[in-house]
Structures are given as C-alpha cells and as structure tokens.
RODRENTI-570453 format. One record per residue (C-alpha): residue number from 1; residue in three letters; x, y, z. Coordinates in steps of 0.2 Angstrom, whole numbers, plus 5000, padded with zeros to 4 digits. Layout:
! RODRENTI-570453
NUM ALA X Y Z .
...
***
This chain:
! RODRENTI-570453
1 MET 5000 5000 5000 .
2 ASP 5008 5017 4995 .
3 VAL 5007 5033 5005 .
4 THR 4992 5040 4996 .
5 GLU 4982 5024 4999 .
6 GLU 4987 5024 5017 .
7 LEU 4981 5042 5020 .
8 LEU 4965 5039 5011 .
9 ARG 4961 5024 5022 .
10 THR 4965 5034 5038 .
11 GLU 4954 5048 5032 .
12 LEU 4939 5036 5028 .
13 GLU 4941 5027 5045 .
14 GLN 4939 5044 5054 .
15 LEU 4923 5049 5045 .
16 PRO 4908 5048 5057 .
17 GLN 4895 5035 5055 .
18 LYS 4882 5048 5051 .
19 PHE 4892 5051 5034 .
20 TYR 4890 5033 5029 .
21 ARG 4871 5033 5033 .
22 GLN 4870 5049 5022 .
23 ILE 4878 5039 5008 .
24 LEU 4866 5024 5010 .
25 THR 4852 5036 5010 .
26 LEU 4856 5043 4993 .
27 LEU 4860 5026 4985 .
28 PRO 4848 5023 4970 .
29 GLU 4846 5005 4976 .
30 ALA 4834 5001 4990 .
31 VAL 4844 4997 5006 .
32 LEU 4838 4989 5022 .
33 MET 4848 4985 5038 .
34 ILE 4840 4971 5048 .
35 ILE 4845 4966 5065 .
36 GLY 4837 4950 5071 .
37 ARG 4821 4951 5061 .
38 ARG 4818 4970 5063 .
39 ILE 4822 4983 5050 .
40 VAL 4833 4996 5059 .
41 PHE 4837 5007 5044 .
42 ALA 4829 5010 5027 .
43 ASN 4835 5023 5014 .
44 GLN 4825 5034 5003 .
45 SER 4825 5022 4988 .
46 ALA 4818 5008 5000 .
47 CYS 4803 5019 5005 .
48 ARG 4800 5022 4986 .
49 LEU 4801 5004 4982 .
50 PHE 4790 4998 4995 .
51 GLY 4778 5013 4994 .
52 GLN 4779 5016 5012 .
53 PRO 4785 5031 5023 .
54 LEU 4801 5028 5033 .
55 HIS 4792 5026 5050 .
56 MET 4782 5012 5042 .
57 LEU 4797 5002 5038 .
58 VAL 4809 5005 5053 .
59 ASP 4807 4995 5068 .
60 HIS 4795 4983 5059 .
61 HIS 4797 4964 5055 .
62 TYR 4805 4963 5038 .
63 ALA 4793 4948 5033 .
64 ARG 4778 4960 5035 .
65 PHE 4783 4968 5018 .
66 LEU 4787 4952 5008 .
67 PRO 4774 4941 4999 .
68 ARG 4771 4925 5008 .
69 SER 4777 4915 4993 .
70 ALA 4794 4923 4995 .
71 GLN 4797 4923 5013 .
72 ALA 4804 4905 5014 .
73 GLU 4816 4909 5000 .
74 VAL 4822 4925 5008 .
75 MET 4825 4917 5025 .
76 GLN 4835 4903 5016 .
77 HIS 4845 4917 5007 .
78 PHE 4849 4925 5024 .
79 ARG 4855 4908 5031 .
80 ASN 4866 4905 5016 .
81 VAL 4874 4922 5018 .
82 GLN 4876 4919 5037 .
83 ASN 4885 4902 5033 .
84 GLY 4898 4911 5022 .
85 ASN 4891 4908 5005 .
86 ASN 4894 4926 4999 .
87 HIS 4892 4921 4981 .
88 PHE 4874 4916 4983 .
89 PRO 4864 4924 4968 .
90 ARG 4851 4937 4969 .
91 ILE 4833 4930 4971 .
92 THR 4818 4938 4963 .
93 PHE 4800 4939 4967 .
94 ASP 4785 4950 4965 .
95 LEU 4783 4964 4978 .
96 GLN 4764 4967 4982 .
97 ARG 4762 4985 4985 .
98 HIS 4745 4993 4988 .
99 ASP 4745 5001 4971 .
100 ARG 4754 4989 4960 .
101 THR 4765 4974 4959 .
102 VAL 4784 4977 4957 .
103 PRO 4796 4963 4952 .
104 VAL 4812 4965 4962 .
105 SER 4828 4956 4965 .
106 LEU 4836 4954 4982 .
107 GLN 4853 4951 4989 .
108 ALA 4860 4951 5007 .
109 ALA 4877 4953 5015 .
110 ILE 4881 4953 5033 .
111 ALA 4892 4964 5044 .
112 ARG 4896 4964 5062 .
113 ALA 4905 4977 5073 .
114 ALA 4917 4972 5086 .
115 ASP 4905 4970 5100 .
116 GLY 4889 4973 5090 .
117 PRO 4875 4962 5084 .
118 LEU 4875 4953 5067 .
119 VAL 4868 4965 5054 .
120 TYR 4860 4960 5037 .
121 ILE 4863 4973 5024 .
122 VAL 4849 4969 5011 .
123 THR 4849 4978 4994 .
124 LEU 4833 4977 4983 .
125 ARG 4831 4983 4965 .
126 ASP 4816 4986 4954 .
127 ILE 4818 4975 4939 .
128 THR 4802 4980 4930 .
129 LEU 4812 4985 4914 .
130 GLU 4822 4969 4915 .
131 ALA 4807 4958 4917 .
132 GLU 4798 4966 4903 .
133 LEU 4813 4964 4892 .
134 SER 4815 4946 4897 .
135 GLN 4796 4943 4893 .
136 ALA 4798 4951 4876 .
137 ILE 4813 4940 4872 .
138 LYS 4803 4925 4878 .
139 GLN 4789 4930 4867 .
140 ARG 4800 4933 4852 .
141 GLU 4809 4916 4855 .
142 ALA 4792 4907 4856 .
143 ARG 4786 4916 4840 .
144 LEU 4802 4911 4831 .
145 ARG 4799 4893 4837 .
146 TYR 4781 4893 4831 .
147 LEU 4786 4900 4814 .
148 ALA 4800 4886 4812 .
149 GLU 4788 4872 4817 .
150 HIS 4772 4878 4808 .
151 ASP 4766 4879 4790 .
152 HIS 4764 4898 4786 .
153 LEU 4748 4895 4776 .
154 THR 4738 4883 4786 .
155 GLN 4746 4886 4803 .
156 LEU 4747 4867 4805 .
157 LEU 4763 4859 4810 .
158 ASN 4776 4857 4796 .
159 ARG 4788 4843 4793 .
160 LYS 4800 4849 4807 .
161 GLY 4786 4851 4820 .
162 PHE 4778 4835 4815 .
163 HIS 4795 4826 4817 .
164 ASP 4797 4833 4835 .
165 HIS 4779 4828 4840 .
166 MET 4782 4811 4832 .
167 ALA 4797 4808 4843 .
168 LYS 4787 4813 4858 .
169 ALA 4773 4802 4854 .
170 ILE 4785 4787 4851 .
171 ALA 4793 4790 4868 .
172 ARG 4777 4792 4877 .
173 ALA 4769 4776 4869 .
174 GLN 4785 4766 4874 .
175 ARG 4784 4772 4891 .
176 GLN 4766 4769 4893 .
177 LYS 4765 4753 4883 .
178 ALA 4752 4762 4872 .
179 GLU 4747 4761 4854 .
180 PHE 4744 4775 4842 .
181 ALA 4741 4777 4823 .
182 VAL 4748 4787 4809 .
183 LEU 4736 4793 4796 .
184 TYR 4742 4799 4779 .
185 ILE 4731 4809 4768 .
186 ASP 4734 4815 4750 .
187 LEU 4721 4826 4742 .
188 ASP 4716 4819 4725 .
189 ASN 4715 4830 4710 .
190 PHE 4720 4846 4719 .
191 LYS 4730 4852 4705 .
192 GLN 4714 4854 4695 .
193 VAL 4709 4867 4708 .
194 ASN 4724 4877 4705 .
195 ASP 4723 4875 4686 .
196 ARG 4704 4880 4686 .
197 TYR 4703 4894 4699 .
198 GLY 4721 4899 4702 .
199 HIS 4733 4897 4717 .
200 THR 4723 4909 4728 .
201 MET 4708 4898 4727 .
202 GLY 4719 4883 4729 .
203 ASP 4726 4891 4745 .
204 GLU 4708 4894 4751 .
205 VAL 4704 4875 4749 .
206 LEU 4720 4870 4759 .
207 VAL 4716 4882 4773 .
208 SER 4698 4876 4774 .
209 PHE 4703 4858 4774 .
210 ALA 4717 4861 4787 .
211 ARG 4703 4869 4798 .
212 ARG 4692 4854 4795 .
213 LEU 4706 4842 4800 .
214 LYS 4709 4852 4816 .
215 ASP 4690 4852 4820 .
216 CYS 4688 4833 4816 .
217 PHE 4701 4826 4827 .
218 ARG 4704 4827 4846 .
219 THR 4716 4840 4854 .
220 SER 4727 4826 4859 .
221 ASP 4729 4821 4840 .
222 ILE 4743 4829 4830 .
223 VAL 4739 4836 4813 .
224 ALA 4753 4842 4801 .
225 ARG 4755 4848 4783 .
226 VAL 4770 4839 4776 .
227 GLY 4768 4843 4757 .
228 GLY 4758 4854 4745 .
229 ASP 4742 4843 4747 .
230 GLU 4749 4830 4759 .
231 PHE 4744 4829 4778 .
232 VAL 4749 4817 4792 .
233 VAL 4739 4814 4808 .
234 ILE 4745 4805 4824 .
235 LEU 4730 4797 4832 .
236 ASP 4733 4796 4850 .
237 GLN 4730 4780 4860 .
238 ILE 4720 4772 4846 .
239 SER 4710 4757 4851 .
240 PRO 4717 4740 4844 .
241 ASP 4699 4734 4842 .
242 VAL 4696 4746 4828 .
243 GLY 4702 4739 4812 .
244 ASP 4711 4750 4798 .
245 GLU 4696 4749 4786 .
246 GLU 4684 4755 4799 .
247 LEU 4696 4768 4806 .
248 LEU 4698 4775 4788 .
249 ALA 4680 4775 4784 .
250 ASN 4675 4784 4800 .
251 ILE 4689 4797 4796 .
252 ARG 4684 4799 4778 .
253 ALA 4666 4802 4782 .
254 LYS 4671 4816 4794 .
255 VAL 4684 4825 4784 .
256 LEU 4679 4823 4766 .
257 THR 4662 4831 4766 .
258 PRO 4661 4845 4753 .
259 LEU 4669 4862 4757 .
260 THR 4660 4878 4755 .
261 CYS 4673 4890 4747 .
262 SER 4671 4908 4739 .
263 PHE 4670 4900 4722 .
264 GLY 4657 4888 4727 .
265 GLN 4656 4871 4734 .
266 HIS 4671 4860 4732 .
267 VAL 4669 4841 4733 .
268 LEU 4684 4833 4742 .
269 ASP 4692 4817 4738 .
270 ALA 4708 4810 4746 .
271 SER 4718 4794 4746 .
272 THR 4722 4788 4764 .
273 GLY 4734 4776 4772 .
274 VAL 4736 4771 4790 .
275 SER 4750 4763 4800 .
276 ARG 4751 4758 4819 .
277 PHE 4763 4759 4833 .
278 PRO 4771 4746 4837 .
279 GLN 4764 4734 4825 .
280 ASP 4770 4742 4809 .
281 GLY 4786 4750 4816 .
282 VAL 4793 4758 4831 .
283 ASP 4802 4773 4823 .
284 GLU 4796 4788 4813 .
285 ALA 4803 4783 4796 .
286 THR 4795 4765 4796 .
287 LEU 4778 4771 4802 .
288 ILE 4778 4785 4789 .
289 GLU 4783 4773 4775 .
290 ALA 4770 4760 4780 .
291 ALA 4756 4773 4780 .
292 ASP 4763 4781 4764 .
293 GLN 4764 4765 4755 .
294 ARG 4746 4760 4760 .
295 MET 4740 4777 4754 .
296 TYR 4748 4775 4737 .
297 THR 4741 4758 4736 .
298 ALA 4723 4765 4739 .
299 LYS 4726 4779 4726 .
300 ALA 4732 4766 4713 .
301 GLY 4717 4755 4717 .
302 SER 4704 4769 4715 .
303 SER 4712 4774 4698 .
304 ASN 4709 4757 4691 .
***
C-alpha cells in the first residue's frame, strides 16, 4: 500500500458513522439493515420501492413487507449468507404494493461490529424493465419457434414440427406401453383446383381443409401439413379393436364432406393410408413409410 492509499484509508476510518448513513440514504438501490428480524434502517430508495414512509418500515418485522410466497426463500437466502456463502445469487419475486406489483431482485450481505450484533445489509432493485425485456425476448423466441415448426399457410405443424411431435409420441407410447396410429392423407386432383381457379383459390381450399382436420380430430391428436396437398395425423391412443378399414371409413366420412369456398362448393376426395405403433414399426421413418405405401396403394386402386 503506497502513502496515498494509506492516507485515504486513515481519512475514511475517521469519517463519522452519520456520513455513511447519508451515503446509504442517497443510493439509487433500496437498502435495508436488519438486526434479528427487525428493520433498523431504510434509505429513501427503499421507501419508494415499498411505497411506504420511513416510520412504516423502521422497527418493523421485515417479513411484513414480503409476499408470503417469497418469505421462505428470503429466509434461506439469509441463512446461506450467514453460513459464508457470499456468492449466493440474487433472488427475485413480485413485491405486492397497495397500488401495483413490482418485480424485484434481492441480495443480502452481513456485517458485524466488534462488539455489536449481526447486521443483514439487504439491497433490493426494481427489475420491471428487465422483466419486461425478458418477457419480450421469451415471446419473440416462442414466436420464432412457432414459425419454424408451423406451415405459414395453414398454421398446421410442418415437417419439422411433426418430426418433433412424432418423437414425443413414440417415447410416450413406449413408456406407457400404448398404441397410436399414423394417418396419411393426400388430396386427390388438387392440381385441378389450381389450374381452374388459380393458386389463391387453391390456398383457400388448403386452409379450409386444414381447419376441417383440426376440428375433426381430438386436441390430443397431432395434425401436420408435410407437402403441398399431403397431411399426416398422429391418432393418440387408438383402440386396437378398431380395424384399419373401419378407422379410415370413419375418418373419411368426417373430413371429406364438401367444402364451401368463395368460388362455390368443392367436393373433396383423398387417398388415405394408416400405420400403427408398434405393429408396423417403432420409429418415425418406418411408420411413415408404411402409411405412405398404403395410401399410394389405395390411390392406385381407386384409379383402376
């Protein structure tokens, strides 16, 4: 330590305690000093943060100003600090004021005079802007995930989204020893709609048909558009007592009724194929191939 540092240290040691309190009072962060469980000091920023005058904070139990849901975590934070864990991260919670809710972060340290009691020095910060920014980032990330996993026209899952859900369906079925079916649907003669009415009307048919699929299946079923006019459905927990032909007949009766479009009524027809887990395969590629092959077999049979 050089001479200048030694002089500065000596001068600081000689400053009165009142000066330090003045510094704490002017800090932008809320500061509380707690002895035992009672607040013995609060600065102006703490009064503003809690929305309380000074006399309503000082000499009161600190837990009085904390939400019940955060009290156990704050007490554990104090214990960790007392046990010497000075690197314990800040904790966050929502402070319930009389006029609004304020998200805050809290961190504590301890100090002890030579013959004095243990003092918790608690700093709190209003993190409203940080919370809003974090929420905006989460919403943006969720939106990007949605765009990456969904077809922009029909809002159904796309190939990537379907792949992710298929992996979860297989894992769940293996864990629960359950069965599910994979339905492949290919709209027949869809090209004629585009040729006759234009691509805008073709898109209208696809959107209407996608809505029809979502309405006809259960919320637990997964519906995806995996090609221009190709759709795949994961039928959750399908009963083994229902045969493939009966299953397809029931589905076709629901989804292939005529669509009412802006250019008039459009009569739907489609080729369909179905595969089942685990009878036809235990991985995505095998199940899709089996359903796809049966769909093309049905399409070939209907054209003869």
